[in-house]
Structure formats: structure tokens, C-alpha cells
C-alpha positions, -999 to +999 in steps of 0.1 A: +292+016-256+275-018-250+280-014-213+263+020-212+232+005-230+231-023-206+234+001-177+207+024-191+183-005-197+189-018-161+182+017-147+150+019-167+139-013-155+148-007-119+132+028-120+100+012-135+101-017-110+106+008-082+076+028-092+054-002-094+067-014-060+059+020-045+024+019-059+020-016-047+031-006-012+009+025-012-021+003-022-013-023+005-009+006+031-043+021+020-059-014+023-044-018+059-056+016+069-091+011+056-093-024+072-082-008+105-108+019+102-136-005+095-125-027+124-123+002+149-156+015+137-172-018+141-158-022+177-170+013+185-205+006+172-207-026+191-196-009+222-221+018+217-251-005+210-241-025+241-240+005+263-275+016+250-289-019+254 
């Protein structure tokens, strides 16, 4: 009886921790993607301006 309660508690904590970890990983991935997009756009715009000038 006591062991099952501990297992349930551990499972609840691990599932909550897993969800927060997944959300953190998704946020980090989104941040990396946005940074990559901004950098690539900046490089393209610099090249475009340099070709015009």
C-alpha cells in the first residue's frame, strides 16, 4: 500500500517534470530557430545591399 503511493507520487512528479522539460526543449528549439532565421535574413540583406551598392 505504501509502496504504491510512493510509486504514484514518483510517476506524477516524473510526468510533470517530463512535460516541463519538453516545454523547455520546445522553447529552446524555437529560440534557436528564430535566431537562425534572423541571422540568415541579416546575411541575405547584407549581401543584397552589397550587390546593389
